[in-house]
C-alpha positions in Angstrom: -0.1 0.3 0.2 1.3 3.3 -0.9 1.6 6.1 2.0 -1.3 8.3 2.0 -0.6 12.2 2.7 -3.5 14.8 3.1 -2.6 18.1 2.0 -4.5 21.2 3.7 -4.2 24.9 1.8 -4.8 27.0 4.7 -7.8 29.0 5.2 -10.2 29.6 2.2 -13.7 31.0 1.2 -14.5 33.9 3.5 -11.2 33.6 5.6 -8.4 35.1 3.2 -5.6 34.5 6.1 -2.8 37.1 5.8 -3.2 39.6 3.1 -0.8 42.0 1.8 -1.1 44.5 -0.9 -4.1 42.6 -2.3 -2.3 39.3 -2.0 -3.9 36.7 0.0 -2.5 33.7 2.1 -5.4 31.4 0.6 -4.5 31.7 -2.8 -0.7 31.1 -2.5 -1.6 28.1 0.0 -4.0 26.7 -2.7 -1.8 27.0 -5.4 1.0 25.7 -3.8 -0.7 22.5 -2.5 -2.4 21.8 -5.6 1.7 21.9 -7.5 2.7 19.8 -4.3 0.1 17.2 -4.7 0.9 16.3 -8.3 4.7 16.1 -7.4 4.1 13.6 -4.7 1.3 11.5 -6.8 4.1 11.2 -9.4 6.2 9.7 -6.8 3.8 7.3 -6.0 2.4 8.9 -3.0 -1.3 8.7 -2.3 -3.1 12.3 -2.2 -5.8 13.8 -0.6 -6.9 17.4 -0.1 -9.0 19.6 2.5 -9.8 21.6 -0.4 -9.3 22.0 -4.3 -11.2 25.3 -4.4 -11.8 28.5 -2.8 -14.0 27.0 0.2 -13.6 27.5 3.7 -13.5 24.7 6.3 -12.6 25.0 10.0 -9.4 23.9 11.5 -11.5 21.4 13.5 -13.5 20.2 10.3 -10.1 19.6 8.4 -8.4 17.3 11.2 -11.9 15.5 11.3 -11.4 14.8 7.6 -8.1 13.6 8.0 -9.0 11.5 10.6 -12.1 9.8 8.8 -9.8 9.3 5.7 -7.1 7.4 7.9 -4.4 9.0 6.1 -0.7 8.5 7.2 0.2 12.1 7.4 -0.9 15.3 7.3 0.8 18.7 6.0 -0.9 22.0 6.3 0.4 24.9 4.1 0.4 28.5 4.9 2.2 32.1 4.8 3.3 33.4 7.9 2.7 37.0 8.6 4.4 40.0 10.8 2.7 43.2 12.5 5.6 45.3 10.6 5.4 44.7 6.9 9.2 43.6 5.8 10.8 43.1 9.1 10.3 39.2 9.4 11.2 36.8 6.6 11.9 33.0 6.4 10.4 29.6 6.6 9.1 27.7 9.9 7.1 24.5 10.5 5.1 24.0 13.3 4.4 20.7 15.4 2.4 19.6 18.2 5.8 18.8 19.9 9.4 18.1 19.0 9.2 14.2 18.9 8.9 11.5 16.5 8.7 11.1 12.8 7.0 14.9 12.4 10.0 16.3 14.0 12.0 15.0 11.4 9.9 15.7 8.7 9.1 19.1 9.6 13.2 19.7 9.9 13.7 18.2 6.7 11.0 20.3 4.8 12.9 23.4 6.1 16.2 22.3 5.2 15.1 22.0 2.0 13.1 25.2 1.7 16.6 26.8 3.1 18.3 25.5 0.2 15.9 27.8 -2.0 17.1 30.7 -0.5 14.8 31.3 2.5 15.7 31.9 6.0 15.3 28.8 8.2 13.7 29.8 11.2 13.5 26.2 12.5 10.5 24.0 14.0 8.6 25.2 16.6 6.2 23.7 19.3 2.2 24.6 18.8 0.2 22.4 20.8 -3.0 24.4 20.7 -3.4 24.6 16.9 -6.3 22.4 16.1 -4.7 20.7 12.9 -1.9 19.5 14.9 -3.8 18.8 18.2 -6.6 17.0 17.0 -5.2 14.8 13.9 -4.6 11.4 14.6 -1.7 11.0 12.7 1.8 12.8 12.3 1.2 16.5 11.3 2.9 19.6 9.9 2.1 22.8 9.6 4.4 24.6 7.0 5.1 28.5 7.2 6.2 28.9 3.5 7.7 32.6 3.8 6.0 35.8 5.2 3.4 37.3 2.6 4.2 40.6 4.3 7.6 40.6 3.3 8.7 41.7 -0.2 11.8 39.6 -0.3 10.2 36.3 0.5 7.4 37.1 -2.1 10.0 37.5 -4.7 11.6 34.1 -3.5 7.9 32.6 -3.8 7.0 33.7 -7.1 10.2 33.1 -8.8 10.9 29.6 -7.0 7.4 28.5 -7.4 8.0 25.4 -8.8 11.0 24.9 -6.8 9.5 25.6 -3.7 6.7 22.7 -4.4 9.6 20.3 -5.3 11.9 21.2 -2.0 8.6 20.5 -0.2 7.8 17.3 -1.8 11.9 16.1 -1.3 11.9 17.1 2.4 9.1 14.7 2.6 10.9 12.1 0.5 14.1 12.4 2.7 11.8 11.4 5.7 9.6 8.7 4.3 11.5 7.5 1.4 9.5 6.8 -1.6 6.2 5.2 -1.5 7.7 2.0 -2.6 10.4 1.8 -0.6 8.2 2.4 2.6 6.7 -1.4 2.0 9.9 -2.6 3.4 10.5 -0.2 6.0 10.4 -1.0 9.7 9.8 1.4 12.9 11.3 1.2 16.2 10.9 3.4 19.3 13.4 4.8 21.5 12.6 5.7 25.0 16.3 6.7 26.3 19.7 6.9 25.5 22.3 6.9 27.9 26.4 6.8 28.5 26.0 4.9 31.9 24.6 1.5 31.2 23.2 1.3 34.9 20.6 3.7 34.2 19.4 2.0 30.7 19.3 -1.2 32.5 16.8 0.6 34.9 14.9 1.7 32.5 15.1 -1.4 30.5 13.6 -3.5 33.6 10.9 -0.9 34.4 9.4 -1.3 30.6 9.9 -5.3 30.4 7.8 -4.9 34.1 5.0 -3.1 32.1 5.2 -5.7 29.5 6.7 -3.7 26.9 9.2 -5.6 24.4 12.0 -3.4 25.1 15.6 -4.0 24.7 19.2 -2.1 24.7 21.0 -1.5 21.7 24.8 -0.7 22.5 26.7 1.8 20.0 28.9 4.6 19.7 29.2 5.2 23.1 25.4 5.2 24.0 23.0 2.5 25.6 20.1 3.2 23.9 16.4 1.4 25.2 14.2 0.7 22.4 11.0 -0.8 21.8 9.7 -3.0 19.1 10.6 -3.5 15.3 7.4 -2.5 13.8 6.3 -2.9 9.9 3.6 -0.7 10.1 4.1 3.1 10.9 0.3 3.0 12.4 1.4 0.7 15.0 4.4 2.6 15.8 2.8 5.6 16.4 -0.1 3.8 18.4 2.7 2.4 20.8 4.6 5.9 20.8 1.1 7.6 22.0 1.0 5.0 24.8 4.0 5.6 25.9 3.9 9.0 25.9 0.7 8.8 27.9 2.5 6.9 30.8 5.0 9.8 30.9 7.8 8.5 28.6 9.6 10.8 26.1 10.2 9.0 23.0 11.1 9.3 19.2 10.0 7.1 16.1 13.2 5.7 14.0 12.8 4.4 10.6 15.1 1.8 8.8 14.8 -0.3 5.6 
């Protein structure tokens, strides 16, 4: 089965998003999403959209739509804004928290957009954003430059196709090709220690709770890891269970 991604063009309909000199965020986001979707489909991904025309859906409706579709990933495209025009510029990505594959995905998208010429403002945690909080799958919101920055708009317009390809590259950097993902496995790292004693303490604690934990010793670290999942959904469910129990986790992938 190919990897499925729901692409969300921010705002829409009566909600233009940020506006600058007649330019509307909703239009830039939709145009970019449609081209990004074409590129991802050409690479073998299964792509769905929250909107393909100028309509409005609330962030909650978009999250519920993604959940109902059962997609593997959710990526929302926006343009940023700052109170004073031509003061801020650059790209940033937002995630619910800096853990798991969503954080890696956000970092890789930012890095690819930085290669286009945007300043990389990093990945930020936004746990109160509905499309990040209410979606059940790894989700990233990408702010592709500031709409009230003339320099960012020049980059956006001059490199429009390259920007769509860069975001697609960031996705592929993280997930691989859709076909190669069929042979990919996932594991969850719960801790990494230089002291073997601390690693063993965590290992025994997890084993007492019937988690299939083990220790991997490499590069001077004792890494406590759980599972070898062949399905990302299974790995994500386990990660969520561990986080609810108070553990800091990281989903790792390998072919």
